[in-house]
ROMAR-408697 format. One record per residue (C-alpha): residue number from 1; residue in three letters; x, z, y. Coordinates in Angstrom, 3 decimals. Each point is the difference from the previous one (the first is absolute). Last residue first. Layout:
<atoms>
{seq:NUM, type:ALA, u:X, w:Z, v:Y} .
...
</atoms>
This chain:
<atoms>
{seq:263, type:LYS, u:-31.363, w:-8.310, v:14.656} .
{seq:262, type:ASP, u:3.032, w:-1.040, v:2.013} .
{seq:261, type:ARG, u:2.262, w:-0.088, v:-3.068} .
{seq:260, type:GLN, u:-2.350, w:-2.287, v:-1.888} .
{seq:259, type:LYS, u:-0.059, w:-2.430, v:2.894} .
{seq:258, type:SER, u:3.759, w:0.049, v:0.243} .
{seq:257, type:SER, u:0.354, w:-0.785, v:-3.698} .
{seq:256, type:GLU, u:-2.533, w:-2.835, v:0.175} .
{seq:255, type:GLY, u:1.937, w:-1.781, v:2.709} .
{seq:254, type:GLY, u:-1.077, w:-0.461, v:3.608} .
{seq:253, type:VAL, u:3.145, w:1.301, v:1.611} .
{seq:252, type:ASN, u:3.213, w:0.028, v:-2.060} .
{seq:251, type:PHE, u:2.529, w:1.321, v:2.499} .
{seq:250, type:MET, u:1.903, w:-2.498, v:2.082} .
{seq:249, type:PRO, u:3.257, w:-1.934, v:-0.007} .
{seq:248, type:VAL, u:-0.721, w:-3.283, v:1.826} .
{seq:247, type:LEU, u:0.022, w:-3.520, v:-1.447} .
{seq:246, type:LEU, u:-1.083, w:0.547, v:-3.588} .
{seq:245, type:GLY, u:-2.277, w:2.839, v:1.098} .
{seq:244, type:LEU, u:-1.932, w:-2.392, v:2.217} .
{seq:243, type:LEU, u:-0.725, w:-2.181, v:-3.035} .
{seq:242, type:TRP, u:-1.087, w:2.995, v:-2.096} .
{seq:241, type:ARG, u:-2.621, w:1.099, v:2.479} .
{seq:240, type:LYS, u:-2.752, w:0.367, v:-2.612} .
{seq:239, type:GLY, u:1.855, w:2.559, v:-2.081} .
{seq:238, type:PHE, u:3.316, w:-0.441, v:-1.855} .
{seq:237, type:VAL, u:-0.553, w:2.402, v:-2.916} .
{seq:236, type:GLU, u:-3.759, w:-0.123, v:-0.618} .
{seq:235, type:GLN, u:-0.132, w:-3.595, v:1.203} .
{seq:234, type:LEU, u:2.474, w:-1.046, v:-2.687} .
{seq:233, type:ASN, u:-1.992, w:1.705, v:-2.757} .
{seq:232, type:LYS, u:-3.204, w:-1.577, v:1.268} .
{seq:231, type:ARG, u:1.577, w:-3.448, v:-0.083} .
{seq:230, type:TRP, u:1.245, w:0.611, v:-3.540} .
{seq:229, type:PRO, u:-3.534, w:0.461, v:-1.274} .
{seq:228, type:ARG, u:-0.401, w:3.276, v:-1.947} .
{seq:227, type:ALA, u:0.800, w:1.152, v:-3.521} .
{seq:226, type:ARG, u:-0.172, w:3.766, v:-0.350} .
{seq:225, type:VAL, u:3.341, w:1.611, v:-0.686} .
{seq:224, type:ALA, u:1.587, w:1.165, v:-3.265} .
{seq:223, type:ILE, u:2.670, w:2.679, v:0.171} .
{seq:222, type:GLY, u:3.091, w:-0.812, v:-2.081} .
{seq:221, type:LYS, u:2.082, w:2.741, v:1.643} .
{seq:220, type:ARG, u:2.627, w:-2.419, v:1.341} .
{seq:219, type:VAL, u:-2.636, w:-2.533, v:1.044} .
{seq:218, type:GLN, u:-2.057, w:2.640, v:1.775} .
{seq:217, type:HIS, u:3.060, w:1.373, v:1.810} .
{seq:216, type:ARG, u:1.062, w:-3.507, v:1.013} .
{seq:215, type:THR, u:-3.389, w:-0.516, v:1.616} .
{seq:214, type:GLN, u:-2.796, w:-2.315, v:-1.045} .
{seq:213, type:GLY, u:-2.696, w:-2.135, v:1.650} .
{seq:212, type:ARG, u:1.233, w:-3.115, v:-1.787} .
{seq:211, type:LEU, u:0.744, w:-1.775, v:3.276} .
{seq:210, type:ILE, u:1.700, w:3.189, v:1.213} .
{seq:209, type:LEU, u:2.191, w:0.097, v:-3.118} .
{seq:208, type:LEU, u:1.121, w:-3.586, v:0.611} .
{seq:207, type:LEU, u:0.679, w:0.766, v:3.660} .
{seq:206, type:GLN, u:2.167, w:2.949, v:-1.021} .
{seq:205, type:HIS, u:2.057, w:-2.139, v:-2.369} .
{seq:204, type:CYS, u:0.460, w:-2.707, v:2.631} .
{seq:203, type:CYS, u:1.209, w:2.611, v:2.523} .
{seq:202, type:PHE, u:2.400, w:1.524, v:-2.540} .
{seq:201, type:GLY, u:1.489, w:-3.394, v:-0.766} .
{seq:200, type:ALA, u:0.423, w:-0.807, v:3.695} .
{seq:199, type:CYS, u:1.503, w:3.429, v:0.701} .
{seq:198, type:ALA, u:2.555, w:-0.427, v:-2.789} .
{seq:197, type:LEU, u:0.860, w:-3.569, v:1.017} .
{seq:196, type:GLY, u:0.573, w:0.983, v:3.627} .
{seq:195, type:ILE, u:1.956, w:3.126, v:-0.887} .
{seq:194, type:ALA, u:2.362, w:-1.971, v:-2.260} .
{seq:193, type:PHE, u:0.498, w:-2.852, v:2.467} .
{seq:192, type:TRP, u:0.490, w:2.353, v:2.916} .
{seq:191, type:LEU, u:2.656, w:1.879, v:-1.978} .
{seq:190, type:TYR, u:1.691, w:-3.241, v:-1.006} .
{seq:189, type:LEU, u:0.201, w:-1.179, v:3.592} .
{seq:188, type:MET, u:1.069, w:3.479, v:1.147} .
{seq:187, type:LEU, u:3.189, w:-0.313, v:-2.048} .
{seq:186, type:ILE, u:0.765, w:-3.306, v:1.728} .
{seq:185, type:VAL, u:-0.659, w:1.575, v:3.400} .
{seq:184, type:PHE, u:2.482, w:2.798, v:-0.804} .
{seq:183, type:MET, u:2.610, w:-2.547, v:-1.058} .
{seq:182, type:GLU, u:-0.413, w:-1.765, v:3.339} .
{seq:181, type:SER, u:0.436, w:3.265, v:1.893} .
{seq:180, type:GLY, u:3.113, w:0.861, v:-2.009} .
{seq:179, type:LEU, u:1.617, w:-3.349, v:0.692} .
{seq:178, type:VAL, u:0.589, w:-2.645, v:-2.674} .
{seq:177, type:ALA, u:3.381, w:-1.746, v:-0.472} .
{seq:176, type:GLY, u:1.910, w:3.289, v:-0.259} .
{seq:175, type:SER, u:1.013, w:-0.278, v:-3.674} .
{seq:174, type:PHE, u:-2.206, w:2.952, v:-0.894} .
{seq:173, type:PHE, u:-2.974, w:-1.697, v:1.715} .
{seq:172, type:GLN, u:0.732, w:-3.351, v:-1.649} .
{seq:171, type:SER, u:-0.274, w:1.556, v:-3.471} .
{seq:170, type:ILE, u:-3.225, w:1.758, v:0.943} .
{seq:169, type:SER, u:-1.385, w:-3.187, v:1.614} .
{seq:168, type:THR, u:0.443, w:-2.016, v:-3.192} .
{seq:167, type:PRO, u:-1.662, w:2.692, v:-2.107} .
{seq:166, type:LEU, u:-2.950, w:0.203, v:2.451} .
{seq:165, type:LEU, u:-0.554, w:-3.695, v:0.723} .
{seq:164, type:THR, u:-0.166, w:-1.098, v:-3.640} .
{seq:163, type:LEU, u:-3.720, w:0.708, v:-0.321} .
{seq:162, type:PHE, u:-0.820, w:-1.571, v:3.362} .
{seq:161, type:ALA, u:1.911, w:-3.195, v:-0.829} .
{seq:160, type:LEU, u:-1.717, w:-0.385, v:-3.367} .
{seq:159, type:PRO, u:-2.710, w:-2.372, v:1.280} .
{seq:158, type:HIS, u:2.584, w:-2.231, v:1.773} .
{seq:157, type:ALA, u:-0.940, w:-0.828, v:3.583} .
{seq:156, type:PHE, u:1.095, w:3.438, v:1.143} .
{seq:155, type:SER, u:3.048, w:-1.229, v:1.901} .
{seq:154, type:VAL, u:2.423, w:2.554, v:1.427} .
{seq:153, type:SER, u:1.610, w:-0.602, v:3.394} .
{seq:152, type:LEU, u:0.859, w:3.714, v:0.282} .
{seq:151, type:VAL, u:-1.788, w:0.617, v:3.315} .
{seq:150, type:ALA, u:-2.701, w:-2.658, v:-0.234} .
{seq:149, type:SER, u:-0.903, w:0.533, v:-3.648} .
{seq:148, type:ILE, u:0.203, w:3.762, v:0.458} .
{seq:147, type:TYR, u:-2.502, w:-0.165, v:2.880} .
{seq:146, type:ALA, u:-2.368, w:-2.351, v:-1.834} .
{seq:145, type:VAL, u:0.136, w:2.245, v:-3.075} .
{seq:144, type:GLY, u:-0.758, w:3.000, v:2.203} .
{seq:143, type:ALA, u:-3.036, w:-1.715, v:1.504} .
{seq:142, type:VAL, u:-1.279, w:-0.806, v:-3.503} .
{seq:141, type:MET, u:0.640, w:3.586, v:-1.137} .
{seq:140, type:SER, u:-1.794, w:1.349, v:3.061} .
{seq:139, type:TYR, u:-2.980, w:-2.176, v:-0.927} .
{seq:138, type:LEU, u:0.059, w:1.359, v:-3.541} .
{seq:137, type:CYS, u:0.148, w:3.570, v:1.263} .
{seq:136, type:ALA, u:-2.742, w:-0.470, v:2.606} .
{seq:135, type:LEU, u:-2.265, w:-1.805, v:-2.485} .
{seq:134, type:SER, u:0.414, w:2.727, v:-2.641} .
{seq:133, type:THR, u:-0.547, w:2.772, v:2.532} .
{seq:132, type:TYR, u:-3.043, w:-1.895, v:1.259} .
{seq:131, type:LEU, u:-1.649, w:-0.129, v:-3.419} .
{seq:130, type:CYS, u:0.984, w:3.518, v:-1.124} .
{seq:129, type:PHE, u:-1.361, w:1.515, v:3.217} .
{seq:128, type:LEU, u:-3.134, w:-2.143, v:-0.305} .
{seq:127, type:VAL, u:-0.618, w:1.444, v:-3.476} .
{seq:126, type:PHE, u:0.653, w:3.539, v:1.261} .
{seq:125, type:ASN, u:-2.297, w:-0.439, v:2.984} .
{seq:124, type:ARG, u:-2.854, w:-1.011, v:-2.295} .
{seq:123, type:MET, u:0.651, w:2.844, v:-2.417} .
{seq:122, type:ASN, u:-0.002, w:2.587, v:2.784} .
{seq:121, type:ARG, u:-3.382, w:1.726, v:-0.243} .
{seq:120, type:SER, u:-0.908, w:-0.474, v:-3.661} .
{seq:119, type:GLY, u:3.326, w:1.057, v:-1.445} .
{seq:118, type:ILE, u:3.764, w:-0.273, v:0.387} .
{seq:117, type:CYS, u:1.759, w:3.365, v:0.007} .
{seq:116, type:ASN, u:2.650, w:0.684, v:2.619} .
{seq:115, type:GLY, u:3.739, w:0.171, v:0.512} .
{seq:114, type:THR, u:-0.070, w:-3.540, v:1.370} .
{seq:113, type:PHE, u:2.907, w:-1.250, v:-2.106} .
{seq:112, type:PHE, u:-0.974, w:2.457, v:-2.750} .
{seq:111, type:CYS, u:-3.356, w:-1.666, v:-0.598} .
{seq:110, type:HIS, u:-2.276, w:2.138, v:-2.175} .
{seq:109, type:HIS, u:-2.448, w:-2.046, v:-2.049} .
{seq:108, type:ASP, u:-3.551, w:-1.360, v:-0.034} .
{seq:107, type:HIS, u:-2.255, w:3.010, v:0.610} .
{seq:106, type:ARG, u:-3.654, w:-0.782, v:0.521} .
{seq:105, type:LEU, u:-0.543, w:3.371, v:1.680} .
{seq:104, type:THR, u:3.015, w:2.258, v:0.357} .
{seq:103, type:VAL, u:0.700, w:3.445, v:-1.434} .
{seq:102, type:ARG, u:2.797, w:1.908, v:1.700} .
{seq:101, type:ALA, u:3.531, w:1.291, v:-0.538} .
{seq:100, type:CYS, u:1.641, w:-3.016, v:1.709} .
{seq:99, type:VAL, u:2.766, w:-0.195, v:-2.624} .
{seq:98, type:ARG, u:-2.158, w:1.247, v:-2.872} .
{seq:97, type:CYS, u:-2.743, w:-2.530, v:0.718} .
{seq:96, type:PHE, u:-3.354, w:1.043, v:-1.452} .
{seq:95, type:HIS, u:-2.119, w:-3.028, v:-0.865} .
{seq:94, type:THR, u:-3.478, w:-1.254, v:0.743} .
{seq:93, type:SER, u:-1.285, w:-3.333, v:-1.335} .
{seq:92, type:PRO, u:-1.621, w:1.612, v:-3.065} .
{seq:91, type:LEU, u:-2.342, w:2.044, v:2.202} .
{seq:90, type:PRO, u:-1.041, w:3.390, v:-1.364} .
{seq:89, type:CYS, u:2.955, w:1.915, v:1.456} .
{seq:88, type:PRO, u:0.593, w:3.219, v:-1.857} .
{seq:87, type:ALA, u:-1.857, w:3.105, v:1.154} .
{seq:86, type:LYS, u:1.738, w:2.545, v:2.177} .
{seq:85, type:GLY, u:0.687, w:3.662, v:-0.808} .
{seq:84, type:ALA, u:3.709, w:-0.477, v:-0.521} .
{seq:83, type:SER, u:1.557, w:-3.095, v:1.496} .
{seq:82, type:THR, u:1.080, w:-2.886, v:-2.222} .
{seq:81, type:GLY, u:-3.452, w:-1.528, v:-0.112} .
{seq:80, type:GLN, u:-0.074, w:-0.496, v:3.713} .
{seq:79, type:CYS, u:-3.526, w:-1.029, v:0.819} .
{seq:78, type:ALA, u:-1.072, w:1.412, v:3.344} .
{seq:77, type:ASP, u:3.285, w:-0.720, v:1.704} .
{seq:76, type:LEU, u:-0.556, w:-3.726, v:-0.337} .
{seq:75, type:ASP, u:2.673, w:-1.261, v:2.389} .
{seq:74, type:ASP, u:-1.055, w:-3.468, v:1.131} .
{seq:73, type:PRO, u:2.895, w:-2.438, v:-0.044} .
{seq:72, type:SER, u:2.459, w:0.176, v:2.899} .
{seq:71, type:ASN, u:-0.606, w:-2.263, v:2.969} .
{seq:70, type:GLN, u:3.037, w:0.989, v:2.068} .
{seq:69, type:ILE, u:2.642, w:-0.987, v:-2.551} .
{seq:68, type:VAL, u:-1.577, w:-3.338, v:-0.945} .
{seq:67, type:LEU, u:-0.691, w:-0.602, v:3.698} .
{seq:66, type:VAL, u:3.681, w:0.425, v:0.854} .
{seq:65, type:TYR, u:1.012, w:-2.553, v:-2.630} .
{seq:64, type:ASN, u:-2.774, w:-2.322, v:1.205} .
{seq:63, type:GLY, u:1.599, w:-0.013, v:3.437} .
{seq:62, type:LEU, u:3.528, w:-0.333, v:-1.404} .
{seq:61, type:ALA, u:-0.860, w:-3.149, v:-1.986} .
{seq:60, type:ASN, u:-2.318, w:-1.439, v:2.646} .
{seq:59, type:THR, u:2.571, w:0.502, v:2.744} .
{seq:58, type:SER, u:2.787, w:-1.384, v:-2.211} .
{seq:57, type:LEU, u:-1.859, w:-3.225, v:-0.745} .
{seq:56, type:PHE, u:-1.099, w:-0.648, v:3.605} .
{seq:55, type:LEU, u:3.400, w:0.920, v:1.438} .
{seq:54, type:PHE, u:1.700, w:-2.315, v:-2.514} .
{seq:53, type:LEU, u:-2.250, w:-2.874, v:1.045} .
{seq:52, type:ALA, u:0.496, w:0.610, v:3.718} .
{seq:51, type:GLY, u:3.770, w:0.326, v:-0.330} .
{seq:50, type:HIS, u:0.307, w:-3.171, v:-2.047} .
{seq:49, type:LEU, u:-2.130, w:-1.965, v:2.419} .
{seq:48, type:LEU, u:1.955, w:1.279, v:3.000} .
{seq:47, type:ALA, u:3.374, w:-0.618, v:-1.668} .
{seq:46, type:PRO, u:-1.048, w:-3.513, v:-0.965} .
{seq:45, type:PRO, u:-0.773, w:-0.878, v:3.638} .
{seq:44, type:PHE, u:-3.596, w:-1.090, v:0.639} .
{seq:43, type:LEU, u:-0.257, w:-2.819, v:2.539} .
{seq:42, type:PRO, u:3.590, w:-1.052, v:-0.572} .
{seq:41, type:ALA, u:2.448, w:0.116, v:2.951} .
{seq:40, type:ALA, u:2.767, w:-2.277, v:-1.367} .
{seq:39, type:ALA, u:2.306, w:0.888, v:2.908} .
{seq:38, type:PRO, u:-0.184, w:3.677, v:-0.992} .
{seq:37, type:ASP, u:1.994, w:-0.812, v:-3.163} .
{seq:36, type:GLU, u:-1.440, w:1.946, v:-2.892} .
{seq:35, type:ARG, u:-0.436, w:3.677, v:-0.733} .
{seq:34, type:MET, u:-0.640, w:0.666, v:-3.685} .
{seq:33, type:SER, u:3.165, w:2.053, v:-0.547} .
{seq:32, type:PRO, u:-1.181, w:2.541, v:2.596} .
{seq:31, type:LEU, u:-3.187, w:0.646, v:-2.025} .
{seq:30, type:PHE, u:1.754, w:0.491, v:-3.341} .
{seq:29, type:LEU, u:2.778, w:2.365, v:1.031} .
{seq:28, type:PHE, u:-0.996, w:2.653, v:2.558} .
{seq:27, type:LEU, u:-3.790, w:0.151, v:-0.240} .
{seq:26, type:GLN, u:-0.550, w:-1.069, v:-3.607} .
{seq:25, type:LEU, u:2.873, w:2.099, v:-1.288} .
{seq:24, type:VAL, u:-1.151, w:3.062, v:1.938} .
{seq:23, type:PHE, u:-3.624, w:-0.372, v:-1.135} .
{seq:22, type:THR, u:1.035, w:-0.355, v:-3.640} .
{seq:21, type:VAL, u:2.227, w:3.091, v:0.222} .
{seq:20, type:LEU, u:-2.911, w:2.006, v:1.404} .
{seq:19, type:SER, u:-2.380, w:-1.166, v:-2.727} .
{seq:18, type:ILE, u:2.545, w:0.804, v:-2.729} .
{seq:17, type:CYS, u:0.442, w:3.473, v:1.487} .
{seq:16, type:LEU, u:-3.770, w:0.533, v:0.161} .
{seq:15, type:PHE, u:-0.379, w:-0.981, v:-3.672} .
{seq:14, type:TYR, u:2.806, w:2.326, v:-1.093} .
{seq:13, type:ALA, u:-1.485, w:2.905, v:1.981} .
{seq:12, type:PRO, u:-3.364, w:-0.647, v:-1.672} .
{seq:11, type:ALA, u:1.719, w:0.074, v:-3.439} .
{seq:10, type:VAL, u:2.096, w:3.136, v:0.645} .
{seq:9, type:VAL, u:-2.899, w:2.348, v:0.770} .
{seq:8, type:ASN, u:-2.313, w:-0.736, v:-2.954} .
{seq:7, type:LEU, u:3.106, w:-0.370, v:-2.147} .
{seq:6, type:LEU, u:0.786, w:3.648, v:0.737} .
{seq:5, type:ARG, u:-3.547, w:0.966, v:-0.968} .
{seq:4, type:LEU, u:0.324, w:-1.948, v:-3.235} .
{seq:3, type:ALA, u:3.382, w:1.597, v:-0.803} .
{seq:2, type:LEU, u:-1.404, w:3.488, v:0.629} .
{seq:1, type:MET, u:-2.894, w:-0.746, v:-2.360} .
</atoms>
């Protein structure tokens, strides 16, 4: 239990450090390298387009990250089966989290990177957090590849060029041909690639469970759920203003979970 609680503190700090490093690299390395000749005077400079797109992706990722933490799942104090003198929870979708020390409604899992449980209130923000984190990481990787290609004159036309970049760069770094800052960017490329693929896979998995009307806790425990139309399952999680939520980080207003909470 001590290890889980320690991980619950280290994982969010790790995510915030990666986010800070990404912002610094984008601001001081990638954006300045995209400046062109002022005589060309394009209508939309590449640096402006790149900065606007990265700001949009990072704002949605960090905004939904904050909302996942703020909108904690409902704490069902009245049905804690582990406490003495209280009846066990009758609902199969409830679960007692040992890390959070509370019973949550429609529990999905405990996310250590947010230090919070994922349930009925913050599932929508969690899915969007995974989506935009994946897009921001993959986009940062593309920008980093363009920067390394320009600085080191490396061609990525061959499909295996990205895979062989790391071992080649390590040998060149110890020989003095690659600077420390350039080696750090190369290491970040692989980290962005790994985080981007992991978040994309997790997002697709969560969307599949939402379409089925299930949670990870129900799948793990083998709990059967009532079959419902997939559109209704999506509306229950994402609400009626799902399109606005894709553009601006916001709490799930108009969804079935919020209606049930207000009653």
